[in-house]
N, C-alpha and C positions, 0 to 999 in steps of 0.2 A: 478390210477397209474400216477405218475408224468412223464412229457415229458422231453426230453433233455433240452429244452429251460427253463422249470420251474426249473429243477435241477441246471442249470448254473446260473440262477438268484439267487437261494438260496445260491450257493457257492460264488457268487460275494457279496451278502449281508453279509454273515458271515465273509468273508475275509475283507471287508471294516470295519466291526465292530471291528475285531481284530486289523486292522491297526490303527484305530482312537482311540480306547479305551484301547488297550493292545499292544502298540508298542514293548514292551519287548518280547512279544510272536511272534509278526509279523515277526521279523527277522529270526525266525526258520521255517517259512512256506516253504521256498525254500528247506529245508531239509526233508520235509514231503514227503514220497514216494507216488507216484500215479502210479498205474499200468494201462496202457491203453490197457487192453485186453491181453490175452495170445496167441492170434492167430497171424498168419503172417500178417493179416490186421491190420493196425494201425488206427482203427476207435474207436471212443468213443461210448460207449453204456450206457444205463440208469443204468445198474448194476454197472459199474465202477464209475459213478458219484455219485450214492447213497453211495457207499463205501467211496469215498473220502469225501463227505459231512459228513458222520458219523464220520470219522476220525477228521475232523475239529471241529465238535461239541464236540467230546470227549476231544480233546486237550484243547479247550477253557474251558470246564467244569472243567477239571483237574487243569488248571492254576488258575481259579477263586477259587476253593476249597483250593488249596495250598497257594495262596496269602492271603486268609482270615486267615488261620492258622498262617502264619508268622506275619501278622499284629496284631493278638490277643496276640501273644507271646511277642511283643515289649512293 
């Protein structure tokens, strides 16, 4: 099981990859919703970070697949 620290490192790594390699996608990251728990406490837990990391990975994968298709069509 990943710790909060490990998950944060993974999020930083993928965000940095998106920023440097896919700047056209990076500008949309601020629009990516992240829910920090549904309780009254505003604490971050591993479940929330896992979901956010999965969202980032999914967006990156979708962008790569979509970009490949448009390049092949040209």
